[in-house]
N, C-alpha and C positions, 0 to 999 in steps of 0.2 A: 385638519391641520393643526399644526405644534402652538400652541399657548405662546402669545406675543407679549413680552414683558419690557418696561420703560425703566429703564437702570440710569443714575445717578453717578456718575465717575468720581471719585476725589481727585480732581484737576482743573485746570483752569479754564473750564469751560462752559458757555453759556445753556446747556439745555441738557438734557436725559437723554440716552441713545437708545436705539428697539435691540431684541434682542429674542432670539427663539429660545423656548423651554424645550429641553431634551425629552425623547419620547420615555426616558428612563425615569424621568421626575414627573409624577401626578396633579402635584399642586405647587402654589409659590404666593406666599402672604405678602401685601404690600408693609414696606417696613422691615422685609429681611435683607440679607446680606447674601452676595450670589460673585460667584469670579468667574470674569468676562474677558476675554480677548479684547485686547484695544492698542491700536497699532500695531507694535512688533511685540508687545508684550501682554502679560494679564494682571488685572487689576482685583479690589476687591469696590464692588458698588455698593447701590441701597435700591432696592425693587422701591418705586416711588407711584406704577402707574400699571395696569392690567389691561392694555387697549384691547379691542376688538379686532383692528385692522390694522397694518401698515401702509404707507406708499411706495415701502421700499424693502416692502417685502422677499423678494427674490434676491436681496443684497444681504439679507440679517447675516450674521452669524450667530453660532448657539451658547447659551450659557454653559460654564464647562462644570461649577461646583454651586451646591444652594446650601448655604451652613445653618439656618434657621428654619425650624418649623413655625415658629411666631413670630410678629414685628418685634424688632429690637429697638427701635422708633416710634414714639408714640406720634400719634398725628398730628398735636399742636406741635411738636417740635418740626416736622413735616412743613406745618404752617409757616411756622418764624422762620426757618430756612429759607422760605419764597419770598419773607417780608424783606429778610436780611440785604439778597441780594436785589429786589427789586429798589429799596431804601438808599444803601451805599452802593448803587450800581458796580456792582459785584457779581464775575463769573458764582454761577450756583454751585459748580464743581467743586470750584475755591472754600465757599462756605458752609459745606460739607463736611472738607476736610479738615478745616479750624474748628467744629462743631465736635467730632468723632475723637474719642481716646487711640492713642496708637495700634492700640492691641483688638481694639474693635476692628480698624484697618486692615488687622494683619491677618483678622478671621479666627482669633481667638474665641473656642467653645464659649458661649455663654454661661452664667451660673444661673442656673434656672431656677431651680429649689433654695428655698431659706435654709437656714439651719433650722432644726428641729429638736425637739425634747417627747419623752415618753410619757404618757400617763396611762391608769388601768381604765378599763374600761366596765363601767360597772355591771356586773353578774347577778341573777336573779336565784342563785342557786350557789352552794358551799363550791369551791374551788381545791380541788386535790391535786397534791403533785407526787402521785407514788415514785415513780423514778425518774422526777425529774429535779434534782436536786437543785441544778444552775437557775431553772426555772422561778422554782421556789425562794430561793433568794433575791431575785431579781421583782415575783411578786411581793414581800416583805417590804426589801427595800421602799419600793412606791408606795404601797401602804401607807409607810410612815412619811414619805417626802412628799406625794402628791405628785409632783412630774420630777424631772431628771432630765438635763439637757443630754445628747445623744454622745455630745464628745466626754462629757465627764463619765459616762457608761464604761465609754473606752479607756480610760483612765484607772477606773478601776478594776478592769480586766473581765468583764461581760461581753462575751466574743458576738458578733453579729448575726450568727446564726441562731444561737439563742432567743435574741429579740425577734428575729424574722418567723421564727416558730409560734412565738406567743402570739404575735401579731396575726398570723394566718388563722390561730384559734381564735380569732376575736378577744382574746383576754388585755392585749393595752394596744395602743395606737399611735402613732406621731403626731405629733401638731407643730406651728410654725412656731420655732421661738424668735419671737419678734422684740427687739429693745425695749425693758421696760422703766419707761418715764415716772420718775418718783420725784416731783415737784417738793422743794423745799424754798420757804420765803424765808429765809433766814433774819428773822424775825423785823423785814424792811417792809414797812409802812409805807404806802404809796401817798405822795402831797394829793391837793386838791388839784392840783393842774395836773398831775400826772392821772388821775384818777378820773376827771372829764376825757381827757386824751383816750384813756383806756376803753372805758365804756362807751363812746363815742365809735371807735373802731367795731369794737365787738358787737355793739348795734348793726354794725356795717359789714358781716363776716360773708354772708350769703351772695353776696354780689362785688363785683367791679367799682372797685375807687380809689383814687391816690390818696394816702392818709398822711402829709408832711409834719413832722415832728421840729419843729423851729426852737431848738433849745438850746439855750447858752452852756458853753462847757462847763461838763461836770453837774447839770441837772437831772440827769437820772433818766435820758433817754431810754439806755439798754434794759431799764427796768420795763420801761411801757413794753418794750420788745416782749420782753419774756411773758410779763402777764399776757398778753394778746397769744403768746406762740403756746402758751400753757393750756387754752382754751381749744386752740385749733388740733390740738395734738390728744386732748380728752375726744374730741370728735371723730378721732382714729384718721386725721388728713397728715396730709404733708407739710412739711415748711425748709423754705428757702432763706438763707442768710448771707449776703453778700457783703464782704468789707473791702476795701478797696486794694491792700496789699497784703502779703506776706506776713510781713514784719510785726501787726497787727492778729495773725491765725491764731500764736499761740496764744496769748493770753486771754484772747474774746473765748477761745475754746474751750480754755480750763473753767471761764467764768461760766461757759454754758451748761460744762460737765459738771460743777459746783449746783449748779440750780435743776438738772433734770436728768444727770447722772449718763447721759448717750448723747453723743453729738460725730458726726461724719466729719473730716476735714477733706475738703479739695483742696490742691493750688499744684502749681506748676512742680515745685521742690518735690511732691512725691511721685514716686518711682511707677512707670507705665503700669505695671500689675496691681499695685494700691488704687490708682486711680481707677483702674478696669472694676476693681473689685467692690470698688463703692458705687460704681457706675452703675453694676449690675444689682446689687442690693437694693437701691433706689429704684429701680425700674420695676423691680419685683413687690416692691412695698413693703421689705422688711425694712429697712434704712428708714425713716419719718424724719431727723432731723437734720438738715444739711448746712456746713457751714461753708464758702467758700470765695474764694476771689472770680476775675472775671470771668472766665471759662465756665465757671458753674453755672452759671444761666442756662446754658447745652444740655445739662442733665434731663433725663427723660424719665421725670414722676409718675408713679404711677395714681397718686391722688392728690396731686399738689392743693393747698389750702392757701396758702400766705406767700407772699414774698417779701422780704425785709431788705433794705438798701442801705446801707448804714455810710456814714461819712458821705452822699448823696454829690457831692459838689466835688471830689475826688478826683483828678483825674488821670489815676490811674487805671480809671472806668473806660478809659477809652482805648481802644487799640491801634496802635501808632502805625501796624503794616498790615500788608497782606487784605482782610476781612478788615477795615477801621471802623468797628463798631463802637458803639456806646453801651457798655452792658446796662447800665442804669435805664437807658431808652428801651434795651431789649426789654429787659423786667416789666417796664409796662406795659409792653405790645404783649407780651406772655400772659399778663396777668387779666388783661382787657379780653385776651381769645378765650383762659378759661374761667372768664367770667370771677374771678376771686380778688381780694384786696391785694394792693402793694402799698408799703409802708418808707416814705424817704425819711431819711432822719438828717440831720447836720448843724451845728453852732453858727457855721456860717455858708448859709443857701446859694445854690448857683442862683443866677440873675436870670436865667432860663425858668427855673422852679419857681422862684419869688413872681416871675409876671403870670406866669402860670394859676399862682396863686392869686392875684390881682385880677386876674380876668376870669374868678371863681371855678377854673376846671380842675382844680386840686381840693381838697380839704385840709384846712389850716390848723395845727391845735400848738399855743405858746407855750414854752417852759420857760418861766423868767428869772427862776432864782435857783440857789443851789440848797439841794435835803440839807436841813441841818443847820448848822452855826457856821457855813462856810459862806464866806461873802466873795461876790466877782473881783479882780483886781482893779486897780486903777492905770487908767492910762495916762503918760505923760511924755511931752515932747522935750528932747534935750538938744538945742542947738549948739554945734560944735564950730559953727564960721568961725575960722581967726583961733583956733586953738591948736596944740599942737598934740597930735596923736600917738599913743605908744601902743604898738601893735593893734591898730586900728579901733582904741578905745580910748578918750580922753580921759582928761585926770578926775573931773568932777563922778564921772560912770564908777571909776575903780573905787573912789571914796565913798559913792552911794553901795557896791557890791561888800566893803569894808562894813560899813553900818549893819548891814544886813549880816553877815558871816560873825560880828560881835554877838550878836544878840541870838545866835543857834539858829539859820536860817540857811537856808541852800540856794544858791545862784543857778539860774540857765542863762548859758548865752548862745542867742542864734545866728551865727554867720551863713550862709548860706551857699558857704562855698568853700569845698575841700581843697587841700595842698597847706603850703606855705606863705606864700604872694602870689599876688595876681599874675606877674609877669616880671623879666628881667629886662633890664635897660641900659644903656650907655649913657655914662652920665657926660661922655664928653659931644656925640655925634646924636644921641635921642634914640640910636636903631633900639628897637624893639625884638626879641627873642620870640619866632613865629613857629610853626610848623610848615614845615615842608610840602606837606600833603594837604593841608585846608586852611582858609585862610582866618586864623584865629592868634592866640596873642599863646605862648606855653606858660604853662601854670611851675613854678618853682616847688619840689616838693621836699622836705628837710629828712622824713622820715618812710620807709623803713632804710631809703638811701637817698642821697642829695643828687638830683637828676631834674631835668625838665619833661613836663608832660602836658600831652596833647589830651584833655579830656572828652575828645571826638573821637578818635581814631585811636587814641591809647598808642599811640610813637611814644616811645622812650629818649631823650637825648643826655648826653655828657653837658657837663657843665662846662661851656668854655671858658679858658682862662683870660681872655682877649678878645675883645671887639672882630668879628669878622671883614668889618667896614673901615674902622679906622685904627686896627690893634690896641687901642685905649684898652688898660687892664680895670678900671673904675668902672666896675659893672656893678649895678644896685638893685636891689630886688623891691619890688612897689606895691604896696597894698597888701591887705592882711587878707588872710585866711584861717582854717579850721589850725592848723599846727601852731602856726607865730600866736595865736590869741593864746594857746594852750602855754606855750613857751611864756608869754608875757606875763599870764596870771599866775605860774609857777613862782618866777619871777617874785612878784608881787606879792603874794598870800605861799609864803615855802611850807608853812604846818598845815596848810589845807589842800587837801587831793583835790584834784583837778584830772577829770576825765573827759573822754573825747567821744562822740557818737558821729561818726559819718562813714561812708562807702569804704574808705580806707581803714578805719579801726576797726569796725562791726562789719565782717562780712558772714556771719553767720547767726542765725537765730539763737543760738545758743549763748554766743559772745553779747549777744544783745541785750537777752534775758539777765546776765550776771551784772550787768551795767546797769540796769532799770533797779535791780533787785540791791545793787547798792546804794541806790541814791534812795532807795526808800526804807533804808535806817535814818533814828534820827539823830544824824552828825552831821558838822557842816562839812560841805560840798560844791563843789564847782562842777559845772555840766556844759560843754563847748560843743555843737553839734549843727549840722546840717536841717534840713526839715523833715529830718528822719526824726526830731525831736517833737513835732507835733501831733505823730500819729495816736495818740489817744491813749497815751501812758501817764498811770498814774502817779503821781510824784506828791504826797502830802504833805511833805517838807520844803516843798519850794515857794521861797516869798518875794524871790525877786526876779524877774525874767527881763533882761535886754535884748533889743535887736539891735544887731549891728548891720550896714549897707540898705536899711531900707530903701535908700530913695532909688537904686539903680531898678527895683522894679514899677514904681510910678514915671520911670521917663523912658520906657523901651519904647521901642515902635510897634510892637506886638500890642494891639486894643487890650484882648485880656489879660497881659501882665498886672495892671494894677488888679485886678479883681484877683488874683492868682496871691498876689502879695498878700493885698489884705486879709484875705481868708486865710494864710501863712500866719502873719503876725497873732491874727486873734485865736487862732487853735494852739498855738505856742503859750501863748496868753493865760491860755486856759488852763496852764500846768502849773499857773503860783494860784494860793492860796484855795486849795481844795480841802482843808480841815480846819482847826480852829483857828489857823493864824492868817490874818488879812496879807494878801497879795500886789506888789506893785508891777508895771509894766513900764519900761524906760528905753524911747526909742529913739538911737541919735540919728540927728538931720541935719543937711546943709541948708534946707530948703522947710523952715518950719510953719511958713505960709500957704504952704501945698494944701489946695482945697481939701484932696482926699485926706491928707496927715493930719488937718487940721478937725476934718468931719469925725476921723476912726479918733481921734483923741477925746474928743469931747462925748459923741454919740454911740463910739462902741461901731459895731459892724453896720448895724440898722442905720447909720449916719453916713458911713461910707456909701451903702448901698444906694442911698437916697441921691446922693452926689453923681455918682457915676451913672444910674441910668438917665438924670435928665443931659446927661453927656453922650448916651448912647444913643439916645431917644433923637438928639439934635443932630449928630451925625447917620442916622439911618441902619446902625448896627445891630446885630443881634441883641436881645431879645425882639427887638421891633424888625429886622427884616430877618431873611434867610439866607445861609451863605454856605459855599461849596470851595475848596481849593485846589485848582488844577495845579501838581508839581510836577516839573519833570530833569532829568538830571544825566548827563553824559561828559564825554571825554570834550568835547568842543562847544563852548558857552554860546557863540552863533549860532549853532545849530540847534541847540538847545531850546533858543529865546524865539526860532522860526518854527520851531517844529507846534510849540505853544499856540506863537501868532494865526499858525493853519489851524490848528484844532480849534478855536474860537472863530473861525470863519463858516463851522459847522452850524453855526446859533447865531447868525448876523440879523438874522429875521427875526426876533423874538425880543422881547420887552426886557429882557432879564441885563441888568448891568455889567460889563464888563471892564474888570480891572487889570491891567497888566499886559503884556507877561511884565517883569521886573525879577532882577536878581533876587535869589532868598537871603535873608538878613545875616545869614554865612554864605556867601558866591561857592565857595568850595570846600569840600569835605572827601577826604581819602582822594584824591586827583579828580573826581567828579566835580563839574559844574553845574550848578543849580538855580533853577528858575523856578519863580510860579506866577500863577495867574487866578483871580479870584469871580467868583461869579452870586451877584447879591438880588436877591429879589425879593419883595413884599410880601410875594405870592409861592406859598410852599411848590403847590401841583407845580406852577408855571415853571419853577426853579428845575423840578424832577424831569422837566418834558426837555427840558435845554440840555441837563446833566444826561438824559438818555441818547441823543444824537452822538455826544461826544464817545459814552461808551462804547458803543456798537460802530464807530466811525474805523473803517477799514485800512485808516491810514497808520503805518507804522514804522518805526523806524530801529532797526537790528541794532544800534549801539545808543539808544534813548531808552529809558525806563521812565514811564511816566503812572501818574495815579491820581485817580478822584478821593479828596479827603470832604466829604458829606459833616456839616456842624463840626470845624475840625477846632480843637481848643487851642493847638499851638501854630502861630501863624508863621514859625520861623522855617 
């Protein structure tokens, strides 16, 4: 009887399918790619099992082609795939499709052999080359150099037949050309706190454990990573470092190259071929140090010894669609499966991580000070009640900026809204310009052209000459965004360069690097931007950070908004005072008595955490409970709500708390009505039992799209 294989198909399917191996194929291994018929088409899938029999044996179709003679997916990646499918209640086929690079799914042949170099094989007698002039030249060259990469041999004109002949005679041999990691200390001596963290983690390298670096901004968390990574690489093992965003990758990669000499970088802006080649080199063990964004957690390592998750709190680690996974949580699961340590680092730890520290599940190391003479900035609140605002800023704040600029300092202004003004309204009837397809106000943009934009569907509108309702021509813009702040500051300080960082002004890594490089020069400058400013940039000359519109985050309906806002403020505040000069942080607010702002100003992020955890515990919200969202959208709002109501009846006999359905915070986007319901339970296992009933529900609506979001970070 022909061999039966179970194949995972990269489509939204919940199971693997049985196929017959053709007689022309003698063997296949688990983890290999095969091309199989699936419905009316053929697809490339992954063999996950070799069962002895199948209950559908008489109906099985045959494998068309076997691509690999050995596994391309490690066993731990397949186990991770099953965990992701189970925990996030996502079809296993969708998980596989998310995990694999495009070229893998296209059947591109794997790069099996690593680059190599040539070296002499020691001989017990003198070697003579009577009529082999080229072989003699190669022998003399290798005798002098020791080893020479194959690519270099080709460059100097040595043809392959010469090398093959010498290899056949046993004169030379090829050895893998692995990256050489030459660690450089750069004269950096770890502080006492860094030493404690480094030595504690190194003592636990042989087993799984979550090690958390709770370090203030600029305290040297990266130096701890680097010292631990050095030891792991010296053991011949591999290391994965995750960073939250592509914007962070170039500067972090350069830092690692400066210290180690070689690092592979994986993120979505690389071409399919580049990602595939790195994927192959990591799988073969040729590449041992990898830096990547969220999806790099799926890379199949040959001998992974350590995972580092930098800025573990960052919401960019959570996928927003399809497989809605957390790369941080997946990293912990993978490390536990491989019995290797994982390091989480941040100046503003997520409340979930803090609670795991409090429960002694994670090991914590505090880095409370900046190395050298650099000091932490001071937080101060600026009460703007009753004050006239100019471009979103009060007169007092502009004068504080003038004080710092006069002393050759640099100023950073955070306003987390791009554009010129928050909206356009009619002064006579109050009509607000809104998007025709979404229930949101349009944002006024002055540059590169004057127009109204929807920041959700990106639809653009010409500015009206008069109000469509009352025909008044008294249309006024309200609120400030990055463009208006830049304009106001340029007028206030005509002799000071004012730069802007937001998604409109900086849309490539090169532009971002150029702007940051300009700010690193010791000259007066103002930088205005959105949350992009908080992403770990080293700005040694910034002495003042000003935060505008901070109140918006603390009054949001999303219970996580306060945490995100506090993290953003503390992260961007960390750009100040990173060198010899002390820094200040001024936060404009209409509510200086707000408990979160007061605690943040008096005690920093730790003060905010203490206040917020009390609030979360009283409301039985994460991290004191477990949460999942059911989201649905369609062209009819009542049908969407009724659909969710019906889904919730699937779990009516469990003790899981059901909230909703209610309209989403923005009820309509792209002409589709959005609704959501929440499931809350103090018992994680019970919550997932409830979700399992829903995930496999046969109930479907052709015009309604719906999804399950486990551990959601965005409640909108």
